[in-house]
Backbone as ProteinMPNN parsed JSONL, in Angstrom:
{"seq_chain_A": "MRHRKAGFKLGRNTSHRRALLRNLATSVILEERVETTLSKAKAVRPQVEKMITLGKRGDLAARRLALGYLMTREAVDKLFDTIAPRMGDRNGGYLRIVRGGFRRGDGGEIAFLELLGSEVVQEEKRKKRAETRAKRAEEAKKAMEEAQKESGAAGTEGGGGGETPAAG", "coords_chain_A": {"N_chain_A": [[0.967, -1.006, -0.09], [0.088, 1.878, -0.625], [0.351, 4.828, 0.58], [-0.024, 7.865, 2.131], [2.469, 8.302, 0.618], [3.915, 10.689, -1.199], [4.35, 11.643, -4.558], [5.983, 10.878, -7.895], [7.077, 8.123, -8.837], [7.899, 6.961, -11.291], [9.475, 5.086, -12.722], [11.897, 5.008, -12.336], [15.211, 5.343, -10.837], [16.056, 7.813, -8.078], [18.333, 9.672, -8.812], [18.316, 9.682, -11.29], [15.596, 10.632, -12.485], [15.274, 12.472, -10.333], [17.31, 14.314, -12.341], [16.012, 13.735, -15.287], [12.857, 15.675, -14.228], [14.005, 17.85, -13.688], [15.717, 18.474, -16.382], [12.991, 18.563, -17.485], [11.52, 20.439, -16.985], [13.204, 22.659, -17.83], [13.126, 22.174, -20.445], [10.452, 23.643, -21.034], [10.872, 26.18, -19.833], [12.47, 27.397, -21.671], [11.112, 25.783, -24.301], [8.796, 26.925, -23.784], [6.495, 25.205, -24.757], [5.973, 21.671, -24.244], [6.114, 18.618, -25.708], [5.306, 15.231, -24.026], [5.375, 12.412, -21.616], [2.328, 12.108, -20.243], [1.729, 11.104, -17.848], [4.654, 12.61, -17.149], [4.601, 15.119, -17.045], [2.217, 15.779, -15.309], [3.649, 15.037, -13.105], [6.291, 17.043, -13.002], [5.263, 19.304, -13.179], [4.093, 21.237, -10.495], [7.465, 20.805, -9.869], [7.716, 22.993, -12.136], [6.054, 25.121, -11.538], [6.693, 26.405, -8.862], [9.512, 27.181, -9.878], [8.754, 29.394, -11.051], [6.813, 30.961, -9.939], [9.492, 31.807, -7.827], [10.731, 33.168, -9.984], [8.874, 35.221, -9.733], [9.194, 36.499, -7.525], [11.584, 37.343, -7.48], [14.47, 38.265, -6.269], [17.431, 38.149, -5.564], [18.484, 35.836, -3.846], [16.444, 34.297, -4.841], [16.805, 33.803, -7.709], [19.715, 32.606, -6.839], [19.066, 30.158, -6.131], [16.896, 29.52, -8.142], [19.083, 29.119, -9.986], [20.552, 27.095, -8.986], [18.49, 24.346, -9.952], [17.68, 24.802, -12.054], [18.852, 24.027, -15.69], [20.296, 25.817, -17.741], [21.823, 28.715, -17.831], [20.47, 30.511, -19.255], [17.898, 29.548, -19.21], [17.194, 30.27, -16.69], [17.617, 33.504, -16.98], [15.143, 33.325, -18.716], [13.234, 32.953, -18.018], [13.042, 34.88, -15.178], [13.154, 36.962, -16.804], [10.984, 37.149, -18.93], [8.927, 34.785, -18.737], [7.952, 35.484, -15.989], [7.155, 37.828, -15.487], [5.309, 38.503, -17.139], [3.315, 36.856, -15.62], [2.635, 37.765, -13.989], [-0.156, 39.011, -11.381], [-0.987, 36.81, -11.087], [-2.257, 33.746, -8.748], [-0.536, 30.721, -8.784], [-0.833, 27.994, -11.161], [0.248, 27.991, -13.453], [0.537, 26.651, -15.95], [-1.237, 24.561, -18.5], [-1.944, 21.217, -18.899], [-2.918, 19.198, -21.494], [-4.319, 17.027, -23.384], [-2.669, 14.552, -25.257], [-3.288, 11.973, -27.339], [-2.35, 9.125, -27.313], [1.173, 7.282, -27.932], [2.249, 6.055, -31.16], [4.123, 3.552, -31.076], [4.425, 2.995, -27.991], [2.13, 2.936, -26.678], [1.424, 4.651, -24.647], [0.456, 7.406, -22.91], [0.251, 10.5, -24.681], [1.061, 13.895, -23.978], [0.36, 18.084, -23.779], [2.419, 20.104, -22.45], [1.911, 23.363, -21.479], [2.89, 26.701, -20.991], [0.718, 28.813, -19.985], [-0.83, 32.345, -21.637], [1.367, 31.227, -23.493], [0.443, 31.451, -25.573], [1.056, 33.308, -27.765], [3.655, 33.691, -28.464], [4.301, 30.674, -29.327], [2.339, 30.937, -32.195], [4.284, 33.048, -33.495], [6.173, 30.956, -33.722], [4.57, 29.326, -35.331], [4.544, 30.573, -37.531], [7.04, 31.357, -38.475], [8.431, 28.997, -39.322], [6.592, 28.375, -41.106], [6.877, 30.005, -43.381], [10.3, 29.523, -43.42], [9.293, 26.938, -44.744], [8.163, 27.45, -46.805], [10.099, 29.312, -48.768], [12.197, 27.496, -48.538], [10.724, 25.377, -50.128], [10.45, 26.947, -52.561], [13.62, 27.043, -53.049], [14.405, 25.236, -53.944], [12.181, 23.817, -55.924], [13.621, 25.819, -58.433], [16.198, 25.228, -58.243], [15.35, 22.068, -59.083], [14.062, 23.261, -61.918], [16.432, 24.52, -62.756], [17.991, 21.979, -62.54], [16.499, 20.427, -65.1], [16.884, 22.335, -67.536], [19.358, 22.564, -67.268], [19.615, 19.578, -68.348], [18.314, 19.47, -70.226], [19.394, 20.734, -72.181], [22.041, 19.391, -72.578], [21.199, 17.313, -73.657], [20.303, 18.408, -76.375], [22.92, 19.562, -77.51], [24.791, 17.195, -77.344], [24.706, 15.371, -79.714], [21.79, 13.683, -80.292], [21.446, 12.411, -78.333], [22.033, 9.43, -78.638], [21.16, 7.346, -79.332], [19.314, 5.677, -81.328], [18.865, 5.632, -84.976], [16.481, 3.937, -87.294], [17.214, 1.039, -88.672], [16.7, 1.197, -92.407]], "CA_chain_A": [[0.024, 0.245, 0.262], [1.341, 3.356, -0.973], [-0.59, 5.302, 2.233], [1.246, 8.337, 2.569], [3.422, 8.543, -0.247], [3.748, 11.826, -1.994], [4.978, 11.876, -5.64], [6.112, 10.165, -8.712], [8.69, 7.413, -9.312], [8.33, 7.237, -12.949], [9.9, 4.311, -13.056], [13.586, 5.381, -12.502], [15.54, 5.553, -9.592], [16.257, 8.725, -7.255], [19.414, 10.465, -9.406], [17.396, 9.403, -12.731], [14.467, 11.442, -11.804], [15.702, 14.249, -10.619], [17.724, 14.424, -13.547], [14.717, 13.935, -15.896], [12.479, 17.148, -13.924], [15.283, 19.373, -14.397], [15.481, 18.688, -18.008], [11.919, 18.45, -18.356], [11.461, 22.063, -16.73], [14.046, 24.243, -18.584], [13.105, 22.684, -21.532], [9.527, 24.0, -20.5], [10.769, 27.055, -19.442], [13.176, 27.484, -22.82], [9.919, 26.437, -25.191], [6.936, 26.866, -23.728], [5.266, 23.553, -25.166], [6.704, 20.866, -24.733], [5.532, 16.849, -26.119], [6.082, 14.042, -22.954], [3.928, 11.003, -21.041], [0.552, 11.993, -19.266], [2.865, 11.418, -15.881], [6.127, 12.722, -16.847], [3.668, 16.171, -17.059], [1.94, 15.732, -13.677], [5.252, 14.902, -12.599], [6.945, 18.192, -13.69], [3.729, 20.962, -12.877], [4.395, 21.041, -9.272], [8.652, 21.714, -10.168], [7.743, 25.106, -13.132], [5.034, 26.132, -10.528], [7.747, 26.692, -8.568], [10.089, 27.36, -10.776], [7.791, 30.252, -11.707], [7.253, 31.433, -7.778], [10.291, 31.682, -7.261], [10.913, 34.469, -10.87], [7.367, 36.023, -9.355], [9.927, 37.334, -6.411], [12.983, 38.248, -8.444], [15.424, 38.547, -5.944], [18.606, 37.115, -5.808], [18.436, 34.435, -3.602], [15.321, 33.306, -5.444], [17.316, 33.473, -8.56], [20.451, 31.748, -6.813], [17.592, 29.01, -6.639], [16.15, 29.162, -9.549], [20.522, 28.569, -10.747], [20.426, 25.366, -8.261], [17.649, 24.015, -10.45], [17.563, 24.703, -13.932], [19.865, 23.133, -16.211], [21.104, 26.915, -18.261], [21.331, 30.331, -16.924], [19.161, 30.818, -20.67], [16.518, 29.17, -18.676], [16.645, 31.222, -15.222], [16.827, 35.012, -17.653], [13.891, 33.271, -19.539], [12.155, 32.33, -16.244], [12.684, 36.048, -14.557], [12.77, 38.339, -17.279], [10.05, 37.003, -19.693], [7.844, 34.611, -18.332], [7.541, 35.885, -14.366], [6.338, 39.484, -15.583], [4.007, 37.743, -18.119], [2.312, 35.74, -15.469], [1.381, 38.984, -12.697], [-1.003, 38.938, -10.68], [-2.071, 35.143, -11.269], [-1.561, 32.944, -7.965], [-0.415, 29.17, -9.67], [-1.911, 27.949, -12.552], [0.99, 28.912, -14.514], [0.623, 25.297, -16.392], [-2.409, 24.472, -18.856], [-1.408, 20.1, -19.688], [-3.232, 18.506, -23.035], [-3.708, 15.644, -23.716], [-2.45, 14.565, -26.721], [-3.853, 11.103, -27.432], [-1.48, 7.489, -27.266], [1.721, 6.977, -28.59], [2.104, 4.679, -31.935], [5.124, 2.796, -30.494], [3.971, 1.485, -26.678], [0.644, 3.082, -25.99], [2.329, 5.973, -23.655], [-0.085, 8.517, -23.281], [1.239, 11.752, -24.334], [0.178, 15.384, -22.965], [1.422, 18.554, -23.759], [2.702, 20.495, -21.326], [2.421, 24.454, -21.982], [2.362, 27.673, -19.752], [-0.027, 30.089, -20.303], [0.199, 32.743, -22.042], [2.519, 30.696, -24.916], [-0.244, 30.553, -27.529], [1.295, 34.697, -28.819], [5.003, 32.823, -29.041], [3.922, 29.312, -30.069], [1.709, 31.21, -33.167], [5.063, 33.359, -34.458], [6.861, 29.779, -34.343], [4.058, 29.057, -36.37], [5.154, 31.825, -38.852], [8.147, 31.064, -38.736], [7.904, 28.13, -39.659], [5.83, 28.392, -41.988], [8.232, 30.815, -43.956], [10.709, 28.41, -43.465], [9.433, 25.51, -45.563], [7.401, 28.386, -47.978], [11.19, 29.867, -49.061], [12.745, 25.889, -49.225], [10.122, 25.0, -51.825], [10.59, 27.811, -53.785], [14.91, 27.197, -53.823], [13.667, 23.028, -54.71], [11.616, 24.763, -57.299], [13.978, 26.726, -58.709], [16.686, 23.712, -58.266], [14.499, 21.841, -60.304], [13.913, 24.34, -62.903], [17.371, 24.609, -63.21], [18.409, 20.894, -63.383], [15.884, 20.061, -66.292], [17.089, 23.06, -68.664], [20.565, 21.945, -68.351], [19.898, 18.197, -69.153], [17.487, 19.873, -71.595], [20.701, 21.578, -73.34], [23.076, 18.561, -72.579], [20.985, 16.539, -74.48], [20.248, 18.435, -77.809], [24.555, 19.448, -77.898], [25.05, 15.325, -77.583], [24.165, 14.574, -80.579], [20.969, 12.722, -80.646], [21.365, 11.26, -77.02], [22.324, 7.994, -78.025], [19.425, 7.176, -80.179], [20.079, 5.143, -82.931], [18.096, 5.454, -86.197], [16.128, 2.31, -87.764], [17.65, 0.698, -89.82], [15.368, 0.758, -93.519]], "C_chain_A": [[0.653, 1.685, 0.213], [0.537, 4.53, 0.305], [0.81, 6.716, 2.906], [2.569, 8.908, 1.503], [3.509, 8.772, -1.693], [4.614, 11.212, -3.732], [5.328, 10.63, -6.809], [7.274, 9.491, -8.691], [9.306, 7.447, -10.732], [9.045, 6.103, -13.616], [11.487, 4.158, -13.314], [13.615, 5.151, -10.883], [15.553, 7.367, -9.15], [17.417, 9.847, -8.752], [17.94, 10.565, -10.783], [16.216, 10.471, -12.866], [14.201, 12.302, -12.044], [15.919, 14.772, -11.619], [16.616, 15.256, -14.8], [13.729, 15.222, -15.848], [13.369, 17.767, -13.839], [15.42, 19.751, -15.073], [14.129, 19.375, -18.633], [11.539, 20.292, -18.785], [11.883, 22.752, -17.292], [13.754, 23.783, -19.967], [11.486, 23.738, -21.495], [9.314, 25.602, -20.371], [11.52, 27.661, -20.669], [11.789, 27.716, -24.477], [8.656, 26.111, -24.888], [6.056, 25.687, -24.163], [6.401, 22.732, -25.628], [5.381, 19.337, -24.596], [6.029, 15.865, -24.665], [4.379, 13.031, -22.919], [3.061, 12.233, -20.059], [1.68, 12.175, -17.761], [3.812, 11.939, -16.041], [4.945, 14.611, -16.943], [3.556, 16.431, -15.934], [2.602, 15.628, -13.186], [6.087, 16.676, -12.269], [5.867, 19.576, -13.275], [4.538, 21.183, -12.039], [6.425, 21.674, -9.052], [8.655, 23.092, -11.067], [7.063, 25.527, -12.071], [6.144, 27.034, -9.968], [8.727, 28.06, -9.122], [9.348, 29.834, -11.169], [7.223, 31.206, -10.382], [8.13, 31.992, -7.761], [10.832, 33.596, -8.482], [9.931, 35.535, -10.678], [8.556, 37.083, -8.545], [11.228, 38.127, -6.614], [13.882, 38.688, -7.866], [17.134, 37.807, -5.803], [18.734, 36.077, -5.134], [17.224, 33.552, -4.451], [15.616, 33.183, -7.448], [18.518, 32.75, -8.993], [19.426, 30.404, -6.803], [17.625, 28.456, -7.532], [17.735, 28.337, -10.088], [20.717, 26.856, -10.395], [19.498, 24.479, -9.355], [17.703, 23.563, -11.271], [18.556, 24.305, -14.514], [21.282, 24.541, -16.847], [20.495, 27.841, -17.961], [20.618, 31.312, -18.339], [17.79, 30.724, -19.812], [16.088, 29.787, -18.285], [16.642, 32.813, -15.683], [15.944, 34.863, -18.306], [12.906, 33.366, -18.68], [12.149, 33.856, -15.664], [12.514, 37.113, -15.583], [11.646, 38.349, -18.737], [8.538, 36.937, -18.905], [7.252, 35.034, -17.632], [6.869, 37.062, -14.893], [4.968, 38.552, -16.199], [2.472, 37.609, -17.326], [1.829, 37.034, -14.239], [0.486, 39.033, -11.991], [-1.797, 37.423, -10.61], [-1.726, 34.587, -9.828], [-1.715, 31.276, -8.755], [-1.866, 29.195, -10.439], [-1.564, 28.356, -13.368], [1.538, 28.357, -15.538], [-0.595, 25.182, -17.561], [-1.191, 22.769, -19.235], [-2.902, 19.544, -20.356], [-2.96, 17.52, -23.335], [-4.001, 15.059, -25.188], [-2.44, 13.345, -27.778], [-2.678, 10.443, -27.453], [-0.361, 7.655, -28.523], [1.845, 5.916, -29.186], [3.219, 3.024, -31.413], [4.402, 1.831, -29.107], [2.614, 1.652, -26.396], [0.351, 3.79, -25.424], [0.716, 6.856, -23.739], [0.67, 10.434, -23.308], [0.547, 12.876, -23.872], [1.074, 16.177, -23.861], [1.699, 19.677, -22.658], [2.996, 22.586, -22.203], [2.482, 25.503, -20.824], [1.354, 28.784, -20.507], [-0.011, 31.002, -20.434], [1.53, 32.672, -23.229], [1.265, 31.227, -25.962], [0.406, 32.501, -28.773], [2.602, 33.729, -29.683], [4.342, 31.743, -30.067], [3.156, 30.182, -32.049], [2.836, 32.391, -34.144], [5.984, 31.941, -34.419], [6.513, 29.472, -34.984], [4.527, 28.885, -38.001], [6.321, 31.386, -39.736], [8.875, 29.816, -39.757], [7.397, 27.808, -41.226], [6.093, 29.348, -43.461], [8.888, 30.044, -44.264], [10.317, 27.633, -44.839], [8.906, 26.461, -46.763], [9.341, 28.666, -49.244], [12.391, 28.199, -49.693], [12.321, 25.201, -50.102], [10.669, 25.718, -52.897], [12.328, 27.402, -54.346], [14.704, 25.564, -54.364], [13.208, 23.395, -55.721], [12.281, 24.995, -58.672], [15.008, 26.149, -58.741], [16.44, 22.721, -59.707], [14.422, 21.873, -61.671], [15.335, 23.785, -63.736], [18.004, 23.393, -63.879], [17.726, 20.395, -64.464], [16.303, 21.082, -67.386], [18.655, 22.796, -68.601], [20.636, 20.556, -68.207], [19.168, 18.841, -70.459], [18.601, 20.25, -72.738], [21.678, 20.361, -72.866], [22.069, 17.394, -73.436], [21.074, 16.743, -76.392], [22.264, 18.955, -77.918], [25.161, 18.454, -77.5], [24.687, 14.65, -78.166], [23.018, 13.227, -81.528], [20.363, 11.597, -79.13], [21.287, 10.427, -76.639], [21.688, 7.279, -78.754], [19.971, 6.789, -81.285], [19.321, 5.232, -84.009], [17.552, 4.01, -86.483], [16.627, 2.627, -89.111], [16.58, 0.05, -91.128], [15.964, -0.594, -94.596]], "O_chain_A": [[1.471, 2.3, 0.897], [0.657, 3.436, 0.857], [1.827, 6.669, 3.597], [3.392, 9.79, 1.748], [3.388, 8.098, -2.715], [5.453, 10.311, -3.706], [4.929, 9.491, -6.57], [8.367, 10.04, -8.558], [10.408, 7.73, -11.201], [9.23, 6.077, -14.833], [12.105, 3.483, -14.138], [12.742, 4.922, -10.046], [15.042, 8.145, -9.956], [16.855, 10.672, -9.473], [16.995, 11.334, -10.959], [16.401, 11.191, -13.847], [13.575, 12.935, -12.895], [15.148, 15.609, -12.088], [16.417, 16.426, -15.126], [13.563, 15.884, -16.872], [12.944, 18.855, -14.226], [15.43, 20.974, -15.211], [13.967, 20.166, -19.562], [11.389, 20.993, -19.786], [11.206, 23.752, -17.534], [13.974, 24.609, -20.854], [11.642, 24.772, -22.145], [8.287, 26.239, -20.604], [11.1, 28.813, -20.778], [11.525, 28.658, -25.224], [7.781, 25.401, -25.386], [4.921, 25.47, -23.739], [7.233, 22.772, -26.535], [4.397, 19.108, -23.893], [7.223, 15.897, -24.365], [3.289, 12.919, -23.481], [3.546, 13.062, -19.289], [2.124, 13.077, -17.05], [4.381, 11.997, -14.95], [5.294, 14.694, -15.766], [4.368, 17.119, -15.317], [2.425, 16.343, -12.2], [6.268, 17.15, -11.147], [6.195, 20.759, -13.192], [5.708, 21.366, -12.375], [6.733, 22.634, -8.345], [9.377, 24.06, -10.83], [7.577, 26.518, -11.551], [6.472, 28.124, -10.438], [8.708, 29.274, -8.916], [9.74, 30.978, -11.4], [7.616, 32.37, -10.297], [7.828, 33.18, -7.645], [11.13, 34.698, -8.02], [10.016, 36.604, -11.281], [8.753, 38.241, -8.912], [11.701, 39.141, -6.101], [14.491, 39.568, -8.475], [17.462, 36.696, -6.219], [19.166, 35.129, -5.789], [17.217, 32.33, -4.6], [14.855, 32.648, -8.254], [18.821, 32.343, -10.114], [19.245, 29.808, -7.864], [18.091, 27.37, -7.877], [17.692, 27.184, -10.516], [20.916, 25.862, -11.094], [20.242, 23.543, -9.648], [17.767, 22.368, -11.56], [19.482, 24.145, -13.718], [22.497, 24.503, -16.655], [19.293, 28.054, -17.807], [20.359, 32.516, -18.332], [16.883, 31.554, -19.75], [15.012, 30.267, -18.641], [15.888, 33.554, -15.052], [15.482, 35.895, -18.792], [11.812, 33.912, -18.819], [10.978, 34.235, -15.644], [11.817, 38.095, -15.329], [11.513, 39.34, -19.455], [7.656, 37.735, -18.589], [6.068, 35.239, -17.901], [5.698, 37.112, -14.517], [3.956, 38.123, -15.645], [1.321, 37.872, -17.676], [0.7, 37.065, -13.749], [0.059, 39.748, -12.898], [-2.907, 37.124, -10.17], [-0.616, 35.031, -9.534], [-2.766, 30.794, -9.175], [-2.973, 29.732, -10.471], [-2.233, 28.994, -14.181], [2.508, 28.809, -16.146], [-1.142, 26.277, -17.426], [-0.042, 22.889, -19.659], [-3.911, 19.516, -19.651], [-1.865, 17.003, -23.557], [-4.982, 15.061, -25.931], [-1.832, 13.445, -28.844], [-1.727, 11.203, -27.635], [-0.644, 7.993, -29.672], [1.726, 4.842, -28.597], [2.939, 1.827, -31.47], [4.024, 0.66, -29.066], [1.926, 0.738, -25.94], [-0.855, 4.012, -25.317], [0.006, 6.778, -24.742], [1.227, 11.174, -22.497], [-0.572, 12.749, -23.375], [2.034, 15.748, -24.502], [0.694, 19.965, -22.008], [3.82, 22.959, -23.038], [2.115, 25.131, -19.709], [1.539, 29.385, -21.565], [0.747, 31.508, -19.606], [2.297, 33.533, -23.661], [1.463, 31.301, -27.175], [0.221, 32.732, -29.968], [2.638, 33.269, -30.824], [3.985, 31.916, -31.232], [3.725, 29.754, -33.054], [2.491, 32.68, -35.29], [6.681, 31.92, -35.434], [7.285, 29.046, -35.843], [4.723, 28.079, -38.911], [6.528, 31.17, -40.93], [9.668, 29.919, -40.694], [7.859, 27.132, -42.146], [5.391, 29.218, -44.464], [8.596, 29.485, -45.321], [10.989, 27.74, -45.865], [9.354, 26.104, -47.853], [9.483, 28.13, -50.344], [13.02, 27.979, -50.728], [13.003, 24.492, -50.842], [11.219, 25.267, -53.902], [12.587, 27.378, -55.549], [15.111, 25.146, -55.448], [13.972, 23.296, -56.681], [11.835, 24.601, -59.75], [15.338, 26.496, -59.875], [17.001, 22.645, -60.8], [14.612, 20.952, -62.465], [15.456, 23.073, -64.733], [18.43, 23.339, -65.033], [18.51, 19.66, -65.064], [16.01, 20.59, -68.476], [19.287, 22.783, -69.658], [21.759, 20.147, -67.914], [19.569, 18.619, -71.602], [18.53, 20.025, -73.946], [22.68, 21.073, -72.8], [22.762, 16.454, -73.825], [21.498, 16.009, -77.285], [22.778, 18.255, -78.79], [26.327, 18.707, -77.198], [24.301, 13.526, -77.846], [23.122, 12.466, -82.489], [19.539, 10.704, -78.932], [20.934, 10.02, -75.532], [21.963, 6.107, -78.498], [20.813, 7.308, -82.018], [18.727, 4.171, -83.819], [18.088, 3.021, -85.983], [16.624, 3.488, -89.991], [15.92, -0.989, -91.09], [15.222, -1.073, -95.453]]}, "name": "protein", "num_of_chains": 1, "seq": "MRHRKAGFKLGRNTSHRRALLRNLATSVILEERVETTLSKAKAVRPQVEKMITLGKRGDLAARRLALGYLMTREAVDKLFDTIAPRMGDRNGGYLRIVRGGFRRGDGGEIAFLELLGSEVVQEEKRKKRAETRAKRAEEAKKAMEEAQKESGAAGTEGGGGGETPAAG"}
């Protein structure tokens, strides 16, 4: 029986679980939306909420505590400079867990873990991705046309392209 045994074990030993949660919390802060399993999302939610609360405190001691937990300095800077001010006077509930179906390989339940208010950032990323795809498609189309022109020019200069006339 697991009476009064709080927390998620996630099938890992202590050090592996702690490293997993630290990495996932850092990724959520940097990317603002992460795809993971439902149980990992539920396990990391309290950690990220504590980090955002530290960010809202904003003093040196809070920054040092966040540096001790998060994996990169960029994550701490983003937490204190952009994410914490965006949360404003909200008292907790900074994350949203959206279920996303089941994974194809092992049937694990997938969830998206995202910060509230990250819709604008996600939309900017989508637009940037769409522009990049359009640019690549245009470059590929141009390269295909040039390759066809070169192959067409090589075929006419080559003297018949290797075909032999029928002997009559």
